[in-house]
N, C-alpha and C positions, 0 to 999 in steps of 0.2 A: 462769567466764563471761568474764572479761577476756581470758584466754588464747585462748578460742574466737573472741572478737570480733577480737582482734589477728591471729590466723591468717587469719580471713576477709578482713580488710582487706589482708593481704599476698598473697592469692590472685591478683588480677589481675597484680601485679608478677611473681609466679612464672610465670604463664602467658606473659607477654611475654618473660621470660628464657629459658624453654624454647623458645619459637618462635624466638628469636634464635639459640640454639645449633643448633637443627635447620636453620635457614637457612644458618648458617655452614658446618656439616658438608656440607650439600647442595651449596653453592657450590664446596666443595673437592673433592668426590668425583664429582659428576654431570657429564655433558657440558654444553657451553655452551648448547645449545638447550634442554635441560631446565631449566637454571638460569634462562634468560630466561622460560620458560613459568611456572615456579614463582613467580618474582618478580612477573610480571605478574598471576598469580592472587592473590598476596598483596596487591598494590596495589589490585586490584579489590575484594577483600573489605574492606580498610580503607576504601576510598571508599564502599562500600555501607553500612558501619556509620555513616558520617558522614551520607550522604544517599542514600536508595534511588533517587531520580530519576536519579542518575548511572548506575545499572545499566540503567535504561530507555534512556538516551541511548546507552550502549555497545551494547545489544541492537539498537537501530534502525540504528546505523551498521554493526554486524557482520553483521546478518541478510542483506543482499544479497551477502555474500562467499561464500555457500554453494556456488554453482556453481564459482566460481574456485578455492576450496580443494579441492573434489572432483576437479577436472580437473588442477590443477597441483600439489597437495600430494603429498608422498611418503609420508606416514603417514596411514592411514585412521583417522578418528575414529569412536567409537561413535555420536556425534550430531554434527550440523553446528554450526558456531561460533555461529550465531544461536540455535539451540535450547539450547546450553550456557549462553549468556549469559542467555537467558530463564529457564532453570531456576534459575540462581544468583540472579537478581533477584527472582523470585517467592519463593524460599526466604528471602531477606533481608527482603522485605516481610512475609511471614507471621510471621517471628520478631519483627519490630518491632511488628506489629499485636497479637500476643499479649502482648508486653512492655508495650505501652501500654494494654492492655485495651480495645481498640477493636473495633468490629464489622467483620467481613470484607466485609459488604455495604454499599456506599455509598448515600446518599440517591437517586441517580439510577438505581437498579437496575431500574426499570421498563423501560428501553430494552433490557434483556437479553431480555425476553419474546419479541419477534419472532425473535431469533437462536436462542433455545432451541427455539422451535416448529419452525423450519426444520431444526435439527439432529435433532429427534425424527422429523420426517417423512422426512428423508433416511435416517435409521436404519432405516426400514421396508424399505429396499432390501436389507438383509442377508438377507431371505428368498429373494431371487431373484438374488443377486449371482453374477457369474462369477469373482470374485476376492475372497474374504472379507478377506484381508490388506490389499488395496488399499482396500477400503471402510472398514475400521477406521482405516487411516492417514488417509483423507480426513476421517472424522468427528473424529479427534483434532485435525486442523488447525483445524476449526471450533470445537472446544472450547478450543483455544489462543486463538482470536480472542476468545471469551467471557472467558477468563482475563485477557487483556491489557486488555479493556474494563474489567473490575473493578479491575485494577491502576491504570489511568490515573484512573478515577473516585475511587479511594481516595486516591491521591497528591494529587489536585487540581492547581490551578495550570495553567489552560488555556494561558497564554502559554509556560510552561516546556515543556510537552509539544509544543506547536506548534513551538517553536524547535528541539527535538530532531528532529522530523520533517523540518523544512526543512533543518537542518544535514546530516542523512543524505543528503538529495537533492542538496545542493550538492556533497558529496564525490563522489557518482556523476556529477554533471554535469561537474565539472572533469575527471574521468577520461575521460568520453565526448568532451569537446572535444579532449583530448590525442590520443585514438585517431583522431578525425576528421582531424586534421592530420598523421597519419602514424604515430602511436604504436601503431596496431593491427598493420599489416603483413600482414593476412589478405587474400590475393588475391581470394577470392570476395566480399569486401565493397567492392570498388572501386565508386565512383559518380562522377557528374559528369565523364565522359570520362577516367576513371582518374587523377583529380587528388586525390581524397579517399577516405576510408574511412567506411563506415557505423559509427557508434559503438554499442557494446554494453555499456559499463561493465564490471562484474564479473558480468553476467548470462549471458554466453556467447552471447547472441543479441540482435540489435537490437530486436526487437519487445517483449519484456518490459522491456528497458531503457527504451524509449520509453513504455511503460505507466507505469513508475515516475515518469518525468519528467512525464508528462501528469497523473498523479494528484496529484503534489506541487505543481505550478505553481499551480493555483487556490488552494491554501491559502496559498502565499507571497504571491500577489496580494491575497488577502483580508487578510493581515497588513499589507500596504502601505496598503490602503484604510483599514483600521481604525485604524492608528496615526496616519495623516494626519487622519482624522476626529476622533480624540481630541485631537490637537494643536490643532485649530480650536476644540474645546469648551473647552480649558483656557487659550487664549491671553489671555482677559480676566480669568482668575482668578490664574494663576501662570505667569509667563513661563518660569521654569526648567523646570517640568513640560512646557510646550508644546514647548520646544526638545528635551527628552529624547525626547518622542514623535516629533518630526520626525527626530531621529537614528535612532530605531528604524525609522521608515518608510523612511529611506534605506538602512539595512542590509538590510531586507526586500526593497527594490527591487533591490539588488545581487544578493541571493540569487535573486530571481525571474529576473533577466537570465541568470544562470548556468544555472539549471534550464531556462529557455526555450531557451537555446543547446543544452543537451543534448537537449531534445525535437526541435529541428530536425535536429541531426546524427544522430539515430537513424534518420532517413529512414523512419519508420514511419507509413504512411498511416492505419492504424487509430487510432494515438495522436493524429495531427493532427486527424482528424475528431472524436475524443472531446474534445480540448481546444477545438475550435471550438464545440461545443455547450456546454461548460463556460463558455467566455468569454461566450456569449450569456446564460447564466443569471446570471453575475456582473453583467453590464450591466443586465439586467432587474430584478434584486432589489437592486442596490446602492443606488439612491436610495430614500428612505423613501416617496416618493409613486410609485406604480406607473406612473402616466402619464408621469412623467419618464423612468423606465427604458425604457418602450416607445418614447418619442421618441428617446432616445439610441441604442437598439438599431436603430431604423429608419435613423437617420443612418449608423451604422457599416455596416449591411448595404448601403446605397446606395453608400457609398464603396468597400466591398470588391468589390461586383459591378462598379462602374465601373472599378476598377483592373484587374480581370480582362479586361473587355471592351476597354479601351483599351491593354492590354499593359503597364501600369505594374507589375503584380505580377510577381515572378520567374517566368519561363516554366518553369523546371525544377520548381518547387514546384507550379505549376498542373497541369502535365502529369502529375506523380506522382499527384495526387489524381484528376484527371479520367479517366485511363486505368483506374484501379482501379474507379471507379464505373461506367464504361461496360461493363467486363467482367462486373460483377455484375448488370447489367440484363438482364432477359428470359431468363435461363438457368434452366431447370427440371430438366433431366437432362443431366449431363455425360458420360454413358457414350459418346456418339457425338461428343463435342466434339473438334475438332482441337487438338492441343497443340503449342505452340512456345515459344521462350525467353521471349517477351514475356508470355504468359498462363499459364505453368506454375504459378506460385505461387497464382494465383487459382483455377485449375481444381483444383489439389490441395486447396485449402481447401473448395471446393464439393463435391468428392468425399467429403470427411469429413463435410460436412453431410448428404449423402445417406445415408451409413452411419448417422449418428445417427437420422435419420428411420426407417430400417429397424429399428433397435433399439427405438424408441418404438412402432412398429407391433406388434412381437411382445410387448413388455412394457409395455403402456400405463399401468399404474397404479403399479407400484413400480420399473420400470426394470431395467437389467442390473446395477445395483449402483453406489452412489456411489463414484466414483473408478475404476470398472472398465471404462471405455470402451475403453482399450487392450487389455484382456484379451478383450473381446467383439468387437473390430474384425475379426479374421480371418474370422469368420463373415459379416460384412456388407460386406467390402471390395469395391470395384469392380475390374474386371479390370486396369486399368492402375495401380492404386493399392493395392498389397498391403502396403506399409510404413505402419504406424500412426504418427501424429505425437504420440500420447499423449493427445490430446483432440480435440474436434470443431472447434476454431477458431471456435466460436460458443457462448458459455457458456450461452445459453438452450437451444439444442438439446442441449448437453452435459448440462445438468441434467435436461432432459426424457428423454434417452436413459438416463441413469444412475439417476434417481429417479422417473421417470414423471410423470403428471399431478399426483399428490399433492405430490411434491417441488417441481416447477416452480411450482405455485400457492403453496406455502409460501414459496418464494424470492422471487417477485414481491410477495407480501403483506408479507414481511419488509422489503423495501426501500421499499415504500409507507409502512409504519409509521415506518421510520427517517427517511425524507424528511420526513414530517409532524413528527416530533420536532425535526428540524433547523429547519424553518420556525418552530416555536414558539420555539426558542432565538434565531432571528434577530429575531423580534418582541420578545423579552424582554430584549435586551441593547443596549448602546451602545458606541461607541468601538472599542477593540481587540477586545473579545469579540464584538461584532457583526460585525466584519470576519472573524474566524475562523469564525463560523457561516456567513457568506456564502461563505467559501472552501470549507467543507465541502459546501455545496449544489453548488458547482462540481465537487468531487471525486466526489460521487455521480452527477452528470450525466455526467462523463467515463467513469466505470465503466459506466454504463448503455449508453452509445453504443459504447464500445470493446469491450464484451463481445459485440457482434454479430459481431466479427471475430476474437476471441481469448479465451483464458482467462487472467485476470490474477492468479489465486491461485497463483502459482508463485514459486520461489526465495525463500521466506520473505516475499514481498510481503504475504501475508495478515497478518503481524504488524504491519506499518505500517497496514493497513486496520483492524485491531483497535484500535490506538492512536487512529486518527482517529474510530472509532465511540465510543470511550471519551470523546473530547472532547465529544460531544453531551451525555452525562450531566453533564459538568462545566459546560457552558455553559447548560443548562436552568435557568430560575429555580427555586431550591430550594423556595421557599415553595409554588409551584404543585404541584410533585411531592409534597411532604409532605401537602398538602391532599387530593390525589387518592388517596394511599396509606392514609389513615386509614379 
């Protein structure tokens, strides 16, 4: 027995010695690129053994690199970098959960119900889909959202997850600002009299990059507000704690400024409109007394309208938004619409809206298949718009076309339920956690408005949305959830 116990105690040492020998031989025999990859993977595994949250941070940072690696990388990967990171992180989390003998389902699992209902309703479109593979792929995306939600809720620590989300957005914001100042070099992205470039980060296109910035900025601003509020609450109890919260608020403010800069230089009108709506929600729900929020919002609106009327607001920004809204007003059928350089992008978007309506008319209940808009598009394309953009550039019409009335109703109901859960979290928290709940309200508002003009579940952005959704479960008062689940 003693010999067996002794050999068992030496087993970890033998494993590490074996790994060291394998690493040394690999470094001597393999090409440098493969050595770097193996060492990076080994470092990631060691980090995950220490703290699974590190894997979540790496996943959120790497996820937006999908398009960049696919277009610039010389070696095709079986999965993109974000999916690989997620798979490793989920595997490490599962092993830790089993080893610690904990439940895989966290206390806040009730918020999964609206998401799973939508996935089930969208799955009904498999009966009528134009592209079964595309439909399965889209369903897998939403299942990954649910997995990330469970992962975030199980790991806990709302502040840590929020910091990871904000840090990932800061990295993209810095890249976008660099591209705006000339780091892009893409001639078709010249703006402002050929002095600057539209930023696109690692997304390949400015609009999804702007969506990422617009979705992340409310969370960063919520962190600024929450940390400052907690500093005020603590200043009479403990000066050191209050100063720490003020420092955290300052860091969050710096992050918000970088992300806000990325939002502006994306030159994305849909993202700007989405953030404008999100900012209104932040102002309205920020004060604990709603009448104060209404008053402050009214003052901000008066100042904003006044700056536009008097010409104090930047003319280029005002023209960018106003031209867009004017082009969308009063257009019902674009088949006879004159096309020029100024309205090309808007008319192209409206043409795809009409194609989506045509799909919904032919398949009103289950749609043409979740994710199958592009496959069905040739049958419904307008004369001058034969090339599909991949989606309808209006996610509500997109869901209606792909999943029918059943799927769209489930989608709207899902977000109504999640919005309600977020409001409950807002009422049940104070300080930083209340600020994060407030930021999430702004995120959902941005998503709701921006979805009128685009599809935001692209380039692994859905993984970030899954992490944000998981934050709701972390922020909800646990005692209320447990009492309802009994």
